[in-house]
Structure formats: structure tokens, C-alpha cells
GUPA-50109 format. One record per atom (N, C-alpha, C): z, y, x; residue number from 1; atom name. Coordinates in Angstrom, 2 decimals, always signed. Atoms other than C-alpha are relative to their C-alpha. Example, Ala and Ser with C-alpha at 12.3 -4.5 7.8 and 13.67 -1.06 7.14 Angstrom:
- pz py px i at
- +0.00 -1.19 +0.89 1 N
- +7.80 -4.50 +12.30 1 CA
- +0.00 +1.20 +0.90 1 C
- -0.06 -1.19 -0.82 2 N
- +7.14 -1.06 +13.67 2 CA
- +0.73 +1.09 -0.77 2 C
END
This chain:
- pz py px i at
- -0.54 -1.13 +0.79 1 N
- +13.64 -18.06 +45.53 1 CA
- -0.72 +0.06 -1.29 1 C
- +0.60 -0.08 +1.28 2 N
- +13.07 -17.87 +41.79 2 CA
- -0.75 +1.47 -0.13 2 C
- +0.91 -1.25 +0.16 3 N
- +10.44 -15.28 +40.73 3 CA
- +0.75 +0.98 -1.00 3 C
- -0.52 -0.97 +0.87 4 N
- +11.22 -12.06 +38.79 4 CA
- -0.28 -0.49 -1.45 4 C
- +0.30 +0.51 +1.40 5 N
- +9.52 -13.61 +35.85 5 CA
- +0.97 -1.07 -0.50 5 C
- -1.02 +0.97 +0.45 6 N
- +11.84 -16.64 +35.76 6 CA
- +1.38 +0.66 -0.08 6 C
- -1.29 -0.73 +0.26 7 N
- +14.85 -14.44 +36.16 7 CA
- +0.00 +0.74 -1.32 7 C
- +0.09 -0.77 +1.22 8 N
- +13.67 -12.24 +33.26 8 CA
- +0.12 -1.04 -1.17 8 C
- -0.03 +0.98 +1.15 9 N
- +13.12 -15.39 +31.09 9 CA
- +1.52 -0.45 -0.13 9 C
- -1.35 +0.50 +0.05 10 N
- +16.77 -16.40 +31.84 10 CA
- +0.77 +1.12 -0.75 10 C
- -0.62 -1.16 +0.74 11 N
- +18.03 -12.95 +30.75 11 CA
- -0.35 -0.03 -1.42 11 C
- +0.27 -0.11 +1.27 12 N
- +16.13 -13.00 +27.65 12 CA
- +0.65 -1.21 -0.91 12 C
- -0.56 +1.18 +0.65 13 N
- +17.40 -16.47 +26.78 13 CA
- +1.59 +0.39 -0.31 13 C
- -1.39 -0.33 +0.09 14 N
- +20.97 -15.18 +27.40 14 CA
- +0.37 +1.01 -1.11 14 C
- -0.22 -1.06 +0.91 15 N
- +20.59 -12.21 +25.15 15 CA
- -0.61 -0.24 -1.44 15 C
- +0.82 +0.29 +1.21 16 N
- +18.59 -13.91 +22.41 16 CA
- +0.81 -0.03 -1.27 16 C
- -0.88 -0.05 +1.22 17 N
- +21.65 -13.94 +20.05 17 CA
- -0.01 +1.28 -0.65 17 C
- -0.04 -1.38 +0.43 18 N
- +21.38 -10.25 +19.56 18 CA
- -1.30 +0.63 +0.02 18 C
- +1.36 -0.41 +0.27 19 N
- +18.16 -8.91 +18.13 19 CA
- -0.31 +1.37 +0.92 19 C
- +0.26 -1.30 -0.62 20 N
- +18.56 -5.33 +19.49 20 CA
- +0.07 +0.01 +1.49 20 C
- -0.11 +0.24 -1.51 21 N
- +19.69 -6.37 +23.02 21 CA
- -1.22 -0.80 +0.51 21 C
- +1.24 +0.73 -0.35 22 N
- +16.76 -8.91 +23.10 22 CA
- -1.16 +0.94 +0.27 22 C
- +1.16 -0.90 -0.12 23 N
- +14.26 -6.12 +22.35 23 CA
- +0.15 +0.95 +1.12 23 C
- -0.13 -0.88 -1.21 24 N
- +15.80 -3.79 +24.90 24 CA
- -0.32 -0.72 +1.30 24 C
- +0.20 +0.80 -1.31 25 N
- +15.78 -6.43 +27.68 25 CA
- -1.60 -0.39 +0.04 25 C
- +1.39 +0.40 -0.04 26 N
- +12.15 -7.45 +26.61 26 CA
- -0.71 +1.20 +0.45 26 C
- +0.64 -1.19 -0.35 27 N
- +11.05 -3.83 +26.93 27 CA
- +0.04 +0.29 +1.59 27 C
- -0.16 -0.11 -1.31 28 N
- +12.59 -3.55 +30.36 28 CA
- -0.78 -1.09 +0.85 28 C
- +0.86 +1.06 -0.62 29 N
- +10.91 -6.90 +31.35 29 CA
- -1.34 +0.31 +0.18 29 C
- +1.40 -0.31 +0.02 30 N
- +7.58 -5.79 +30.46 30 CA
- -0.31 +1.22 +0.99 30 C
- +0.23 -1.08 -0.93 31 N
- +7.94 -2.59 +32.44 31 CA
- +0.00 -0.45 +1.55 31 C
- -0.20 +0.38 -1.53 32 N
- +8.99 -4.48 +35.65 32 CA
- -0.95 -1.11 +0.50 32 C
- +0.78 +0.96 -0.42 33 N
- +6.29 -7.05 +35.72 33 CA
- -1.47 +0.49 +0.24 33 C
- +1.44 -0.36 -0.11 34 N
- +2.63 -7.07 +36.76 34 CA
- -0.66 -0.52 -1.24 34 C
- +0.57 +0.33 +1.36 35 N
- +0.04 -7.39 +33.96 35 CA
- -0.28 -1.51 -0.19 35 C
- +0.17 +1.41 +0.11 36 N
- -0.55 -11.11 +34.84 36 CA
- +1.33 -0.60 -0.33 36 C
- -1.33 +0.52 +0.40 37 N
- +3.16 -11.78 +34.65 37 CA
- +0.40 +0.22 -1.41 37 C
- -0.21 -0.42 +1.45 38 N
- +3.34 -9.89 +31.27 38 CA
- -0.70 -1.03 -0.85 38 C
- +0.68 +1.07 +0.70 39 N
- +0.74 -12.22 +30.05 39 CA
- +0.63 -1.30 -0.25 39 C
- -0.72 +1.25 -0.01 40 N
- +2.64 -15.23 +30.96 40 CA
- +1.34 +0.14 -0.76 40 C
- -1.23 -0.20 +0.74 41 N
- +5.91 -13.78 +29.60 41 CA
- -0.34 +0.11 -1.48 41 C
- +0.49 +0.03 +1.47 42 N
- +4.01 -13.04 +26.28 42 CA
- -0.13 -1.47 -0.62 42 C
- +0.13 +1.36 +0.46 43 N
- +3.02 -16.61 +25.94 43 CA
- +1.20 -0.77 -0.17 43 C
- -1.26 +0.73 +0.06 44 N
- +6.39 -17.97 +26.77 44 CA
- +0.94 +0.60 -1.17 44 C
- -0.96 -0.51 +0.99 45 N
- +8.28 -15.50 +24.40 45 CA
- -0.51 -0.53 -1.48 45 C
- +0.31 +0.43 +1.36 46 N
- +6.18 -16.44 +21.44 46 CA
- +0.11 -1.54 -0.19 46 C
- -0.37 +1.33 -0.02 47 N
- +6.70 -20.13 +22.26 47 CA
- +1.44 -0.20 -0.36 47 C
- -1.51 +0.09 +0.14 48 N
- +10.46 -19.65 +22.57 48 CA
- +0.61 +0.70 -1.19 48 C
- -0.62 -0.82 +0.96 49 N
- +11.22 -16.96 +20.07 49 CA
- -0.83 +0.47 -1.13 49 C
- +0.91 -0.51 +1.08 50 N
- +8.26 -16.55 +17.81 50 CA
- +0.57 -0.22 -1.41 50 C
- -0.57 +0.16 +1.37 51 N
- +9.97 -17.92 +14.76 51 CA
- +1.14 +1.02 -0.32 51 C
- -1.09 -0.79 +0.27 52 N
- +13.08 -15.95 +15.23 52 CA
- -0.15 +1.64 +0.13 52 C
- +0.16 -1.47 -0.35 53 N
- +11.77 -12.59 +16.69 53 CA
- -1.36 +0.48 +0.02 53 C
- +1.51 -0.33 +0.02 54 N
- +8.10 -12.37 +15.70 54 CA
- -0.26 +1.54 -0.01 54 C
- +0.22 -1.46 +0.17 55 N
- +8.31 -8.74 +14.56 55 CA
- +0.43 +0.82 +1.30 55 C
- -0.38 -0.69 -1.20 56 N
- +10.13 -7.68 +17.79 56 CA
- -1.07 -0.30 +1.13 56 C
- +1.05 +0.28 -0.97 57 N
- +7.58 -9.48 +19.90 57 CA
- -1.34 +0.72 -0.29 57 C
- +1.18 -0.79 +0.38 58 N
- +4.67 -7.97 +18.01 58 CA
- +0.13 +1.43 +0.36 58 C
- -0.28 -1.48 -0.25 59 N
- +6.25 -4.50 +18.43 59 CA
- +0.06 +0.25 +1.48 59 C
- -0.13 -0.33 -1.53 60 N
- +6.89 -4.78 +22.12 60 CA
- -1.31 -0.33 +0.71 60 C
- +1.23 +0.50 -0.62 61 N
- +3.68 -6.65 +23.14 61 CA
- -1.18 +0.86 -0.46 61 C
- +1.14 -0.77 +0.57 62 N
- +1.39 -4.43 +20.98 62 CA
- -0.07 +1.27 +0.86 62 C
- +0.08 -1.20 -0.86 63 N
- +2.10 -1.44 +23.37 63 CA
- -0.52 -0.27 +1.35 63 C
- +0.30 +0.38 -1.27 64 N
- +1.12 -3.41 +26.34 64 CA
- -1.57 +0.21 +0.19 64 C
- +1.50 +0.04 -0.25 65 N
- -2.43 -2.53 +27.78 65 CA
- -0.32 -0.75 +1.27 65 C
- +0.18 +0.85 -1.07 66 N
- -3.75 -5.16 +29.97 66 CA
- -1.26 +0.61 +0.69 66 C
- +1.08 -0.53 -0.72 67 N
- -6.03 -3.96 +32.82 67 CA
- -1.23 -0.87 +0.00 67 C
END
């Protein structure tokens, strides 16, 4: 079975055509993952979408507090 993290990556790829939808789904993803998974998601997001949505990523991940 695919992990929640992999599922959320798929969702983000599918909504990446729309900036506001992407940000909304990214915020939901961050809320539903463990801190370790959020770190993995962050690295993946910057790799995949860093050029296109750097401001969105900075905004969403700046609010995350890692334990």
C-alpha cells in the first residue's frame, strides 16, 4: 500500500497547475503528516516545484515547527 506521503505527492502534482489550489493542498498535507514526513515532503516540494512556487513553499513551510 502506498504511504500517505506518496499519496499527497500525487495530489500536489495533480493540482500544481493552479497556484491557490496547490497552496491549499500543501497546507492540508503538512497538517496530516508526521514531522519526519513533513521534512521529506519539504525536500521533495523544493525539488519539484521550487522554481515555480518558491514563494508558496516558503510561506507554507515557514510555519512548520519541527520537534
